[in-house]
C-alpha positions as CSV (number, residue, x, y, z in Angstrom):
1,M,-10.4,12.8,34.8
2,P,-12.6,10.1,36.1
3,V,-11.0,6.8,36.9
4,E,-13.2,4.9,34.3
5,A,-12.1,7.3,31.5
6,A,-8.4,6.8,32.4
7,A,-8.8,3.0,32.4
8,T,-10.6,3.2,29.1
9,R,-7.9,5.4,27.6
10,A,-5.2,3.0,28.8
11,D,-7.0,0.0,27.4
12,L,-7.5,1.7,24.0
13,M,-3.9,2.8,23.9
14,R,-2.6,-0.7,24.7
15,R,-4.8,-2.2,22.0
16,L,-3.7,0.4,19.4
17,R,0.0,-0.2,20.2
18,C,-0.6,-3.9,19.8
19,A,-2.3,-3.4,16.4
20,E,0.5,-1.0,15.4
21,G,3.1,-3.7,16.2
22,H,1.0,-6.3,14.3
23,L,0.9,-4.0,11.2
24,R,4.7,-3.7,11.3
25,G,4.9,-7.5,11.5
26,I,2.7,-7.7,8.4
27,A,4.9,-5.3,6.5
28,G,7.9,-7.5,7.4
29,M,6.0,-10.5,6.1
30,I,5.3,-8.8,2.8
31,E,9.0,-7.6,2.5
32,A,10.1,-11.2,3.2
33,G,7.7,-12.6,0.6
34,A,5.5,-14.5,3.0
35,D,2.6,-16.6,1.8
36,C,-0.4,-14.5,0.7
37,Q,-2.8,-16.5,2.7
38,A,-0.8,-16.0,5.9
39,I,-0.6,-12.3,5.2
40,L,-4.4,-12.1,4.7
41,R,-5.0,-14.0,7.9
42,Q,-2.9,-11.4,9.7
43,T,-4.6,-8.4,8.1
44,R,-8.0,-9.9,9.1
45,A,-6.7,-10.2,12.7
46,V,-5.7,-6.5,12.7
47,Q,-9.1,-5.5,11.3
48,G,-10.7,-7.5,14.1
49,A,-8.6,-5.7,16.6
50,L,-9.5,-2.3,15.2
51,A,-13.2,-3.3,15.2
52,E,-12.9,-4.1,18.9
53,I,-11.2,-0.8,19.5
54,N,-14.1,0.9,17.7
55,R,-16.7,-1.1,19.7
56,R,-15.1,-0.1,23.0
57,L,-14.7,3.5,22.1
58,V,-18.4,3.7,21.0
59,A,-19.4,2.0,24.3
60,H,-17.4,4.5,26.3
61,Y,-18.9,7.4,24.4
62,L,-22.5,6.1,24.9
63,N,-22.0,5.2,28.5
64,D,-19.8,8.0,29.8
65,C,-19.5,11.0,27.5
66,L,-23.0,11.3,25.9
67,P,-25.1,11.2,29.1
68,A,-23.2,14.0,30.7
69,D,-23.4,16.1,27.5
70,M,-27.1,15.5,27.0
71,Q,-28.0,16.6,30.6
72,A,-26.3,19.9,29.9
73,C,-28.3,21.0,26.8
74,D,-31.7,21.7,25.5
75,L,-34.0,19.5,23.4
76,A,-32.8,20.8,20.0
77,V,-29.2,20.1,20.9
78,R,-30.1,16.6,22.2
79,E,-31.8,15.8,18.9
80,R,-28.7,16.9,17.0
81,M,-26.6,14.7,19.4
82,V,-28.8,11.7,18.6
83,E,-28.3,12.3,14.9
84,E,-24.5,12.3,15.6
85,V,-24.8,9.0,17.4
86,V,-26.6,7.5,14.4
87,A,-23.9,8.8,12.1
88,L,-21.3,7.4,14.4
89,Y,-23.0,4.0,14.3
90,E,-23.1,4.1,10.5
91,L,-19.4,5.1,10.5
92,V,-18.3,2.1,12.5
93,G,-20.2,-0.4,10.3
94,G,-23.8,-0.2,11.4
95,R,-26.5,-0.2,8.8
96,S,-28.2,3.0,7.9
97,S,-31.9,3.5,8.6
98,P,-34.5,2.4,6.0
99,Q,-35.5,6.1,5.6
100,G,-32.0,6.9,4.2
101,G,-30.4,8.8,7.1
102,K,-27.2,10.7,7.0
103,G,-24.2,8.8,5.5
104,T,-26.2,6.7,3.0
105,A,-25.5,6.6,-0.7
């Protein structure tokens, strides 16, 4: 495994464990009857942490995984891979294309 991939994996795992602990803390706040606004602030913090995890994972995919995969395939497969990248972008909160690409309502 490349050093960069190992570092990315370690970073993502650290962030996920932190978010997991934060979620347990929120559950404790709810059980203890904490203020709703405080709970909402904490859930927004977890959502922000997960969004950053998604951003880093997508960046890793685009920078490290996709280029190697695209070099090893023909044009038709590359086109399918680009469609998958667009779908991934939409999945993590990007806007769909005006032409109504995959994943649009």
